[in-house]
C-alpha positions, 0 to 999 in steps of 0.5 A, spaced: 269 698 552 273 696 547 268 690 545 263 695 544 267 699 540 268 693 536 261 692 535 260 699 532 266 699 527 263 692 525 256 694 524 259 700 520 264 696 516 258 692 513 254 698 511 260 701 508 261 695 504 254 693 502 251 700 502 244 701 503 239 696 501 231 695 502 228 690 506 222 687 504 216 688 508 215 681 510 222 681 513 220 687 517 214 684 520 218 678 522 223 682 525 218 686 529 214 680 531 221 677 534 223 683 538 216 684 541 216 677 543 223 677 546 221 683 550 215 680 552 217 673 554 223 676 558 228 672 554 228 667 559 234 662 559 237 665 553 244 664 552 248 669 547 255 669 545 260 673 550 262 680 547 270 680 546 272 686 550 279 686 547 276 689 541 279 683 536 273 680 534 265 681 535 265 675 540 269 670 544 269 663 542 267 658 547 264 663 552 257 665 553 252 670 556 246 667 560 240 672 559 235 670 564 230 676 566 232 682 562 226 687 565 228 685 572 233 691 573 231 696 567 236 702 567 235 709 565 242 711 561 243 718 563 237 722 563 234 718 556 228 714 558 229 707 554 224 701 553 231 697 552 232 693 558 239 692 561 241 684 561 240 680 567 247 677 568 248 673 574 247 678 580 254 680 583 256 681 590 254 688 592 259 693 592 262 696 598 263 704 599 270 706 598 274 707 604 276 714 602 268 715 600 265 722 600 262 722 607 267 718 610 269 720 617 275 716 618 279 718 612 277 726 611 279 731 616 274 736 618 277 741 614 276 737 608 269 736 609 268 743 609 271 744 602 266 739 599 261 743 595 255 742 590 258 741 583 265 739 585 268 733 583 270 728 588 276 724 587 280 718 591 285 718 592 288 725 591 296 723 592 298 716 592 305 712 590 305 705 587 311 701 584 313 701 577 309 696 573 303 696 577 296 698 576 292 703 581 284 704 581 282 711 581 275 713 583 271 720 582 264 722 582 260 729 582 257 732 588 250 733 588 246 739 592 245 734 598 253 732 599 251 726 595 254 723 589 250 723 583 249 717 579 248 717 571 253 723 570 259 723 565 266 724 567 272 725 563 279 723 565 285 726 562 293 724 563 297 731 563 301 731 557 308 729 559 306 725 565 308 717 564 303 712 565 296 710 561 289 709 562 288 701 562 281 701 563 275 705 565 268 705 567 262 706 572 258 700 574 257 694 570 256 696 563 249 695 559 249 690 554 245 695 549 249 701 550 253 700 544 247 703 540 248 710 544 256 710 544 256 717 547 252 715 553 257 709 554 264 708 557 270 710 552 278 709 553 284 711 550 291 711 553 290 718 555 283 720 555 277 716 558 269 718 559 265 714 564 258 714 567 257 714 574 254 708 577 247 707 578 248 702 584 253 699 589 256 693 585 262 689 584 265 690 577 268 683 574 274 683 570 275 678 564 279 674 569 277 668 574 281 672 579 276 675 584 282 680 587 282 684 581 274 686 581 273 693 583 268 695 588 263 701 586 259 705 590 253 709 587 255 715 584 262 713 583 266 712 576 273 709 576 279 708 572 285 703 572 292 707 571 299 704 570 306 706 568 312 702 567 317 708 568 319 712 574 315 719 575 309 722 577 302 721 573 298 727 573 290 725 572 285 731 571 278 729 572 272 734 569 265 734 567 264 739 561 257 736 559 254 737 566 250 743 567 251 743 575 259 742 574 263 748 578 268 748 572 274 746 577 278 740 574 280 736 580 288 733 580 290 726 582 297 725 583 300 718 582 308 717 584 311 711 581 317 709 584 322 703 583 322 700 589 320 694 593 320 692 600 319 686 605 315 688 612 317 683 618 313 678 620 309 677 627 314 674 632 314 671 639 319 669 644 320 668 651 317 673 657 322 678 658 326 678 652 327 683 647 324 682 640 327 684 633 323 687 627 327 688 620 324 691 614 328 691 607 327 696 601 330 694 594 330 696 587 325 691 583 329 692 577 336 689 579 334 687 587 339 692 589 338 695 596 336 702 597 339 706 603 337 712 605 329 710 606 325 712 612 322 706 616 317 708 621 315 703 627 309 705 632 306 702 637 298 701 636 296 697 641 297 697 649 304 700 652 306 694 655 313 694 651 317 700 648 321 701 642 329 702 641 334 702 635 342 701 635 342 708 634 337 710 639 337 707 645 331 711 648 325 707 650 320 710 645 313 709 642 314 711 635 321 711 632 324 712 625 330 708 622 333 709 616 335 704 611 343 702 611 347 700 605 344 693 605 337 696 605 335 694 612 332 698 618 331 694 624 328 696 631 328 692 638 321 691 642 322 690 649 317 688 654 315 692 660 313 686 664 316 679 665 310 675 663 305 673 657 303 679 653 302 681 646 303 688 642 302 690 635 307 695 631 305 698 625 311 699 620 311 705 614 315 705 609 317 712 607 320 714 600 325 720 601 324 727 597 327 727 590 329 734 588 330 732 581 323 730 580 320 735 585 317 730 589 316 730 596 317 725 601 311 720 601 309 714 605 308 708 600 307 702 604 305 700 611 303 693 615 302 691 622 305 685 626 304 682 632 310 681 638 308 676 643 311 674 649 310 666 651 309 665 659 305 662 664 301 666 668 299 666 676 294 669 680 290 668 686 283 670 689 280 668 696 273 670 699 270 668 706 265 671 711 266 678 713 263 676 720 262 669 724 261 667 731 266 664 736 266 656 735 262 657 728 266 654 722 269 659 716 269 656 709 274 660 705 274 659 697 280 660 694 281 661 686 288 660 682 288 661 675 293 661 669 292 667 665 298 666 661 299 662 654 303 656 657 302 651 662 304 653 670 308 647 672 308 644 679 303 649 682 304 650 690 299 654 695 301 655 702 298 659 708 300 660 715 294 659 719 292 665 723 292 664 731 285 662 733 283 658 727 284 651 726 284 647 719 278 642 719 278 640 712 280 642 704 280 639 698 285 637 696 288 635 703 293 640 706 300 637 708 300 640 715 307 642 719 305 646 725 301 652 723 304 651 716 299 648 710 301 646 703 297 644 698 300 641 691 295 643 685 300 640 680 300 643 673 295 649 671 294 649 663 293 656 660 287 660 661 284 655 666 283 656 674 282 651 680 278 652 686 278 649 693 274 650 699 278 651 706 274 650 712 276 652 719 273 653 726 274 659 730 276 658 737 278 665 739 275 672 738 278 677 734 280 678 726 282 672 722 287 674 716 287 668 711 293 670 707 295 665 701 301 665 697 301 661 690 308 659 686 310 655 680 317 652 678 317 658 673 318 663 678 312 666 678 308 668 685 302 671 687 298 673 694 291 674 696 288 675 703 281 675 706 279 678 713 274 675 717 272 678 724 270 673 729 265 675 735 262 673 741 254 672 739 250 677 743 244 673 741 242 666 744 237 662 740 233 656 743 227 652 740 222 649 745 217 643 742 216 636 741 221 632 738 217 625 737 210 626 734 205 622 730 203 623 723 198 628 722 199 631 729 199 639 730 206 641 733 207 647 737 214 651 737 216 656 742 222 660 739 226 664 745 231 669 743 235 672 749 240 678 748 246 676 752 250 682 751 250 689 754 247 693 748 240 692 745 239 688 739 235 692 733 234 690 726 233 683 727 231 679 721 228 671 722 227 666 717 224 660 718 225 654 713 220 648 713 223 642 711 219 636 707 213 633 710 212 640 715 207 645 713 205 651 717 198 652 720 195 658 723 188 659 726 186 663 720 188 657 716 188 651 720 189 646 713 195 650 712 198 651 705 204 646 702 207 651 698 209 656 703 216 653 705 219 659 708 216 664 714 220 671 715 219 675 721 221 682 723 223 682 731 222 688 735 228 691 739 231 686 745 234 690 751 240 687 754 239 681 758 232 680 755 228 675 752 223 675 746 218 669 745 216 667 738 210 662 737 209 658 730 205 652 729 206 646 724 203 639 722 207 633 720 204 630 713 209 625 712 213 620 717 220 619 718 225 625 720 223 632 719 227 638 720 226 645 720 231 651 721 231 658 724 236 663 721 237 670 725 241 675 721 243 681 726 244 688 723 252 687 723 251 682 718 252 676 723 248 670 721 246 665 726 242 658 725 238 653 729 236 647 726 231 642 730 229 635 727 223 631 730 221 623 729 214 622 726 211 616 726 204 613 723 199 613 728 197 606 732 189 605 731 188 599 737 182 595 736 181 596 729 183 593 722 178 597 718 180 599 711 180 607 710 174 610 707 173 616 702 167 619 700 167 622 693 162 627 690 161 631 684 157 637 686 155 642 680 152 649 681 147 647 676 142 642 677 140 642 669 146 638 666 145 642 659 150 648 657 150 653 652 156 654 648 160 659 651 157 658 658 161 657 664 160 653 670 163 651 677 164 644 679 167 641 686 170 635 686 170 633 693 172 628 698 172 626 705 175 621 710 170 618 713 175 613 717 178 614 723 185 614 720 189 618 716 190 617 708 196 618 705 198 620 698 191 622 696 190 624 689 184 627 685 184 626 678 178 630 673 178 628 666 174 633 662 171 632 654 174 636 649 168 640 648 169 643 655 175 647 657 178 648 664 179 656 665 181 656 673 182 651 678 184 650 686 191 652 688 196 647 688 193 643 682 197 640 676 194 638 669 196 633 663 192 634 657 184 634 659 186 632 666 186 636 672 189 633 678 190 635 686 195 632 690 193 631 698 199 628 702 195 627 708 187 627 709 186 626 716 180 623 719 174 627 718 177 632 713 174 634 707 178 637 701 175 639 694 178 640 687 174 646 684 174 647 677 171 653 673 169 650 666 167 653 659 163 650 654 166 651 647 163 646 643 156 642 642 156 635 644 151 630 648 153 625 653 159 628 655 162 625 661 166 628 666 170 623 670 173 623 677 178 618 680 180 618 687 186 614 689 191 613 695 194 609 700 190 603 702 184 605 699 181 602 692 180 606 686 174 611 686 171 613 680 165 618 679 162 620 672 157 625 671 154 626 664 153 633 661 150 636 654 152 642 650 148 646 645 149 651 640 148 658 642 149 662 636 148 669 640 154 668 644 161 668 643 165 662 646 171 666 648 167 672 651 168 671 659 164 677 661 158 678 665 152 679 660 151 687 658 145 691 661 141 696 657 147 701 656 151 699 650 159 697 652 157 698 659 154 693 664 152 693 671 155 688 676 154 688 684 160 691 687 165 686 691 167 688 698 172 694 698 178 690 701 176 683 697 182 680 693 181 676 687 179 668 688 185 664 690 184 660 683 189 660 678 190 658 670 188 651 670 194 649 665 199 651 670 204 645 671 206 643 677 213 644 680 217 638 678 221 638 684 219 635 691 212 637 692 214 640 699 220 644 697 219 651 694 223 657 694 222 663 697 218 668 694 215 675 696 207 674 697 202 678 694 200 685 697 193 685 700 190 691 700 188 692 708 195 691 710 202 693 707 206 687 709 201 681 709 202 675 713 199 669 715 197 669 722 202 665 727 201 664 734 206 669 738 208 669 745 212 674 749 213 677 756 206 679 758 207 686 761 201 690 758 203 696 754 201 703 756 196 704 749 194 699 744 193 702 737 187 699 733 189 693 730 189 691 722 185 685 719 188 681 713 184 676 709 188 671 706 188 668 699 186 661 703 180 665 707 177 668 700 178 661 697 174 658 702 169 663 701 169 662 694 168 654 695 163 655 700 159 660 695 160 655 689 157 649 693 151 653 696 148 656 690 140 655 690 137 651 685 130 654 685 131 662 684 131 667 678 138 670 677 137 676 681 135 672 687 141 668 686 146 674 685 143 677 692 143 671 696 150 670 693 152 677 695 149 676 702 152 669 704 159 672 701 158 678 706 156 674 712 162 669 711 167 675 710 164 679 716 165 672 720 172 671 718 174 679 719 171 678 726 175 672 728 182 675 725 180 681 729 180 677 735 186 674 734 190 680 733 187 683 739 190 677 743 196 677 740 197 685 741 196 684 748 201 678 748 206 682 744 206 689 748 202 692 742 207 690 737 204 689 730 211 687 726 212 680 729 208 676 725 211 672 720 211 674 712 209 668 708 213 667 702 211 662 697 213 659 690 207 658 687 206 663 681 200 668 682 194 667 679 193 669 672 188 674 675 191 681 677 187 687 680 189 694 681 185 700 683 186 707 685 181 710 690 179 717 693 173 720 696 167 723 692 170 721 685 171 715 680 174 709 683 177 705 677 178 697 677 182 693 672 183 686 671 187 681 666 184 674 665 188 669 660 184 663 657 189 658 657 195 657 661 200 654 660 201 654 652 206 652 647 210 655 642 206 657 636 200 656 640 194 662 640 192 665 646 187 670 649 187 675 654 181 679 657 182 686 660 176 688 664 174 695 667 169 697 672 168 704 675 166 702 683 166 710 685 160 714 685 162 719 680 163 719 672 170 717 669 171 720 663 177 720 658 179 713 659 185 711 656 188 703 656 194 701 653 197 694 653 204 692 652 206 684 650 213 682 652 218 679 647 215 672 648 208 674 644 206 677 637 200 681 638 195 678 632 188 682 634 184 686 639 176 685 639 170 687 643 163 684 643 158 688 640 164 693 637 165 694 630 172 691 628 174 698 624 174 701 631 181 697 632 184 698 625 189 702 628 190 700 635 196 695 634 203 697 633 206 690 631 213 692 631 213 694 638 208 689 640 203 695 643 196 695 643 193 702 644 185 702 645 181 708 643 179 713 648 173 711 652 169 718 653 166 716 659 164 710 664 158 711 669 159 709 676 157 702 678 158 700 671 163 696 667 165 695 660 165 688 656 172 685 656 177 687 651 180 680 648 187 681 645 189 675 641 197 673 641 201 668 638 207 665 643 213 666 639 218 664 644 219 659 650 219 662 657 214 667 661 210 671 657 207 677 660 201 682 658 202 689 661 196 693 661 196 701 663 189 705 665 189 712 665 183 717 666 181 724 667 183 726 674 187 720 676 193 721 680 197 716 677 195 710 672 193 703 674 198 698 671 196 691 671 199 684 668 197 677 666 203 672 665 202 665 661 208 660 661 210 658 654 212 651 653 217 648 648 213 647 641 209 640 641 
């Protein structure tokens, strides 16, 4: 830089003028001490005068340079190491790689890429043109062995003798302030020669102006020069690297053609749809503004092909056209649209300088620009949709959508239709103007990029094909058509529902569904869906209390022969008064949907001769007689109520409040929670009926006189409050988060009684799962969990059919529902003895559970045998229950085979729901229920995007065992391979701690594989994540 050279000359002149002189030792010590302190403290916040880059003086008056952190970015100048720091100027924006960079696919063809070799000098551009009086930036770099540009390399730039033009500036990255101490390693510029050091980093080189447009973006390994010329001709610049040992000794040549011309490109234009638009480019000489003729202007379509190009001399419709400038220096074309509607095309314009024989210069593209040509017009389009098939007499809803895709308003839009024969227009919005079978809708104006929808309802009065055709138009002359075809058929199935139409609150309601085939062909593939309205619940022999969460029942009907009738039976109970309805939807194989809706009036029961208030008996039943818990100990408590009056009690609620030292883990299905309170809503408690809220509780903190409070409220009863006192003592040997059963002698493995082979998990769910905020009796349709004993689990419903006996009857399958197992679980919890040891308790619990399970299975077996006798041996007519209730946080999967290991896994979550930023723990259990050893067991867990995995632990295991188990970047946990798991044993649970990062349903999926398994086991646990507190 000139400023740097000025500093050197200034220093040398001082030495030459005053000669050599000896400094005193005190001055040397003071100077050394000052430099040392400056380097150590970093010169933070020191402001120095700014160096004059023009070379007229040492410093520029007024301006300063702030040196903030001199050691922040120490530079290695060439290969010479130095302790002198480069100045930490205000950090500029990072430079961008050149658009014509060394490895740029968009600017070099394949042939040029193959020519790039190690040791060569890369330059950009190689050939260019510029108006005289302007300046251009040229870049170069030395190619390394890996086809990369090398930093810190010296390049030499030379303007060939006889070429016009000079080198104004040259450099690499932002210069080092102290580089003037080593001038041969810095940058030096004369009018025809410069040597530069390639940049150490990508950065922006700032000039001495306030205009950011003259800043130069430099990539790592690039050096640059600025060349200008005030006369016409071609400047030849040679670039070499004579001081570099790895240079291939081949100079690279850059040609800059200086032209005495300027041009004015056309601007973007717009016009009416369908009209031709004109683009004109003007070329002139800047010295005297004289128009230049004979120059070539090339126009090219670069977007879609919705238009063509032509000129006065060439009427052919083209995509690319060359036009020569006339005596006025102008070159014009026409842009003609192909369609009479709104649209836009983009046209690229290139100015091409003609070849100059006298100067031996070829023709060259010297400038280019792209403009947009837009046609303005409203657009008009229409679409319609209607059912493909309906029955005769049914209504048809047709949805019509009218849109304006243009960029102007469509005025006075009108929709018209000729109503097909056999259809009658019922209603629409807006209302149609009818004249005979002609319907007209006035839509009014339609703004650009908007749409309007209307629903037109017809009644099908004649069988056949109904073609619903529509025509839309506007004042601008635009039109569009749409049509939809609907087949009108005579329904081959007649549905009749027989049952009560008036009943009392709490009555059990029996309905018979008669499906009669009125056609001459058999009906197969019939699907039935029963939807229960608010106030009705489905009941069955296996579930006499019903499940309020089941709102839809799906049936698969057998083939119905011509002129035959199939009967289905379904039972319900009314739990509220008023008008209650249920709807049956039948879907035939051809897509025809038939519906039948039945409503009945439910009134409150009359209790003559009694005015006694209803009575509820409330109890808190604890499995343990001693109310002292150890921290980390679990307990199950039943909060039970019974209606001891002779009338039903409505809107009953059980509310349980726990102290902070106790934490609910699981609770009865259908509960909801608010903080430390857990509630169960019971719409109707019938006379003599008993209901219970069962809660599994974990003691997490020591405390005394801990109240467990129970409140019972309902219509026409006084509030009932019950309280039990508990005490929690510390247990230093127990992990308060460990939910596993106690281990046996073998480390990491514990024995526990094997549950019945087909027994599903208890029908409890995480205690903090929020209730559905909508109507408690309205639930969407979900598929039920698949039970192990039946691939299509169903609730048992009464089903009556023709009584002809089948020729043979297959052995029926027996299913155990979640409600049955929940009852068993509650019975087990309430029947725990109090005076036996732990081993006796386990044996009695197992015996009691097996007895109750056998009774349930025998009862279901008898019911299915009776149903098969009625249903002529058909097993697929029972309804499939669908529920909106989420699955419990406990899931179980197993893989079984004879005489081999049978691995069973399950996942349990500590809290559900949680809030964003809360921590939670998943417990992963594993058990070998087989009769042989399981070997080489691999467990992997994958968390969804809602979680961040924090840690994994296992009781009695060293934390170092899991040091490499977590992959935080993909939220995956890989548990070290387990060498073996003996038959009939289980592991201590793995505890995977996560942090909630995102609102939604968080999921942890666990995959288990072992030697000899046909396929891995995959289970998962879900947790609802609420917004941050």
